[in-house]
Steps between C-alpha positions, in 0.01 A plus 500: 500500500662157534553319826779262593329356807176309545351815652312696239489845651760752599354522850584136569821484300723466806320190632689177463841671507758390752563741784757764408476421129554867423719592795400829661269603216158596637281543194482635147416870512366718219741777403205725413232457767685305770250212504661178622436143386638168616839387375453297185515502119335839456632813335202737463297662776140367513379844609662738250707271269820674608824300523569295811832488682625315805444660841696387806517492876877522512691360797785684663810428291856620545787562263695225675224244444489585131879487466501153659275368222602337172672697224181515289156659522392268781707707746193731479240223534343670804403787266368282216180293446685168540508233773770501765640174360527635145867397474394135517302522175697449176549840337766686304612706803533837324611832637768671704664600176791743494474875547797652317637847547512626140789747521582491128141550388457766764800693369372465144161646593620744767321327790689525829399160639330240284411136565375224269275233650590214266223240484646332193668245729175339613444131409343575160684832468221744578311647795196290406640212704409702810132544421465146367638353825221672694239399242620138512459494877143626466423251223618213718302614804186545289529152352560604140556224245639721221754782533467752215551855376464741209839661444722731295786257558676527834195388696457199271861401568454532875165317514624214282811454715318531832229259386762246400677535836169455684392204287182677387336489160589833341358688201633836383351732238706752302456733199610311188747777403693479828880503482627152412739472800210557740295234322785252530555594865142396572480196274799331663303480826157405363353338190184707549612834358208655309569779249198724442452714190477853639665726758523455876158652562349236269688226687388637836137509387520136396654405834218678685244307295669169579523589869126563500416169336753246628509366857829461681707739288722748683584782259772683690409846371124449478316308773791486746631843402475655851745239633722512193534879513627491859823339378609834353512645851817301561686728258423791730588306813835393358595845376436646846688221678795512259527878546544442873130512588422834341295612203653654187421861417390410146416179316433434130279199419377360166124503445310226318182423698634735766482239776873495572516874562194502725629205706847648548326809638284275719814330630658832594184608682480169689864528611428849631190385693692207649779730616761315294605815311486871574199683360628731228383636165598312186419563135369228267546514122337273243661400170322404178587457133333757275342223291299391805478796735139551611602585858766748391254666262243535779763637740613765253139593422426546870211256490406181685336355189730243340409431140589145388740475206613234254866431589767563237842476665803273526451504878254213485518422872353847559248476215176504699269746330236498774697502829293380795686707758558805283285737705683398817835565333383851419391558859829378649724690260306822546469463877872432541613783272621260232386462138423252223714533188541311173771453236523380140616154394835645388542647847412160649787346300731779613400432861593132464844587364554776755444268796709222346795724416509686829410231754540165322130418535323371189136591540197418288282762335308576821826588673610699197175694533563570868861612449400706196225670699746564782723680249206700367387595851846643565511686169156654554571597859224281645741295712720657769853380427617587853267243657568129548325313221416135428410364157353150460627258237226241465651249258788349304604631158550152355120482475481793256815466290324620184459846652871575472629230264540744210662763725796292619760268351872470427688830490719349228567171321874449457764248399670316790804728516623785717543730200138442400389582854696825500364592156141437614498817709314330783722668760 
């Protein structure tokens, strides 16, 4: 396991850090056995090798204090592993994206009240800007010299942009067959874009090897993963605040590694404990593409054993065949009375067009997967259409144009005359 500080053990990892470097975070706690270690560049429990996540001693915080903060994720800084002066550090200031009431889509699907949390308006047009902002803060505090990541595309875009803004040396690793727009969206920010022959799991393995060998590298989703993952909580915080400080009855979330879904649930639970929202039941649904659906397969089989798969889907941002948080997704969806569902690539394309043509939101393939799964959940009776529902759009459709390029185009090509227009039959 690599270190970013001079300290060589997890137990001493927090030495040398400035006071309050991680805000109100107390330690890194194992999600399996509860063992705690000092805050630092660690991601696996030394006792049982389970995953570590950030544990806190939260202060008392009010809705009014949060509302008085900036219109980005730092309005929730008291609930994140970041210093109290985080706004003073150069960052891309993501978050507080729009929550749209999707009346047209709701009517189309027969859902009484439907909302779309649209994260496509973040600085690099995906929710990954949230998690990267938290990872960048940790990398700075830990003294990292290189900011890096393995990625299916959106994360590479966000890391490259955030690294440029922070003035850090940045290296991003992607599968060589990644959509061209996502490659370009990373390469404009950094000249250290590395394409790896293989799928995301191959890229992630390489990143883990580099993290174990090289000093001073902060891989956002490897050795600083516990801090990085906390950024996804801000989606849950914002949804609750934008609904008037209440939780939705149902929420549909795309599943790649599964971290986003687990952290949105964590956010809801934290808001309940802090008394910022009323304690109420809510149902969580996970969405996958059939070509990479190990969590959905396990859910339908009624097992906790998630069998890794080789991804084969157009939804490349969800193409993680061995999802790190898959078992926790299963637990949350089952505990909440939700489900995990998957759809075909054709249904993913239909989901993209459905959202665009009902609500004017052009989503990428991950969003098409989520909307398509929402539709399937309604059709199969798994989702209660009378309950208030939120669906998360994680990214911009301009990044995955190829997915629908052969499905759309001019309705007619005509001569520049009124008679030709009338003859075209467009109206």
